[in-house]
Phi, psi and omega in degrees: 000135175243122182250123175253113185266116181255123179207173170270184181284166174059048191223030178072011189289329180286321174301323178293319182290323178291329181297308184291324178295340182286335176291139174295338189258009184239137165262154180227160172218143185254110175046068188291339181266010185296311184299317180296325179296306174305323176296321187282318186285321189074009183294150177268103174250155172310132179061035175306315180293321177298319173299312181294331173286332189271349185222161174282135182267005177264112182297332176300312185292323183294318181302316180298316180298323180283344177258351181284206180297144179266130185300148179073007184053040176279149182286341185226155186225122179252125186249111175275118183238144168265129182294332186282352179279346185268068183271179181308141176096352185248108182302132181250006187296336178299334185295346171291351182255004184232164176272117187262127181238132176249122184260112186250155179211146174307136180304323180297325178287323175293321176296317183292314182294314180296316177303331180290343186249332187209115190290155167053059174300145171257173181301322181292329181299319189262005164071014179294312178298322180293322182288328175291318184292326176285325169310310181298313184296322176294318180295310184297333184271005179084014173288173174233077182294150176255139172240131178226139183263130184294331180295326173291323178297307176303328182293312185212083188306315185292319184295318185291320178293329175298313183295323180292319181295320180298315184293338181245014172062051185224139177289136173295144174240115184298345175298343181295335186279358178204161179203165180290147176287147170112009176096184185225152187291341178263009179303146171294167179299336180277001184308313189299334184275317195259330195256022183311309180297313182294325173305332181272350186270161169235009180179187188288138176295164183290185170311138176286145173280202181299165176287135178295155177274128181274133178304144191307326182280356176245007180295324178293330171294317185294318181302316173285329180291320189292333181293327173286322180299311183299321181298315185285329182299335177300339183262357191295156175278000000 
């Protein structure tokens, strides 16, 4: 089984990768299209040079890699993907060969978390419109996409991971609930900038508190993002 987990940034995505990496039957990959995305867009992201040096920038080669042999000869492969990486010119046909899961989070929480690392995110930066577009694409192709809310996972990790495993026809493994502190060998080159909190963790953080207040100058970004969030929320498990 190959699971493609689609989210924007700051969306529990690294913790979810660690959860699957804790299983003995899964190999994982961290944002394999990141370098291709930076190469095509020319965007200036933290650690841009290191990212470009660490991954292949040809999306055709990346697609072949994620559909090719699974490292460690594991039976299953978990792929952490960022929705905003799938820009024009990056072929998406490979998505028909994987189980697509969409990890959602309220835009106010994403904007607050992202803004602490990189100021003034745009709608394109946080991936909500791209997530909805990819979801529609999978549905239109006859796929059966799964949607899971990061808020629900933090409320009850064991129950939600059980639900997710059922939804993708996979046996639940309690090993998914914890991992060693300090990161993972398959972390992307950008981990030192973005993964500080999860590197200090040994499992999922507890329930989230009230929604943070979005700065006035980012409320328009939230307003557009929330329409996509609410639509996908209707499909969540």
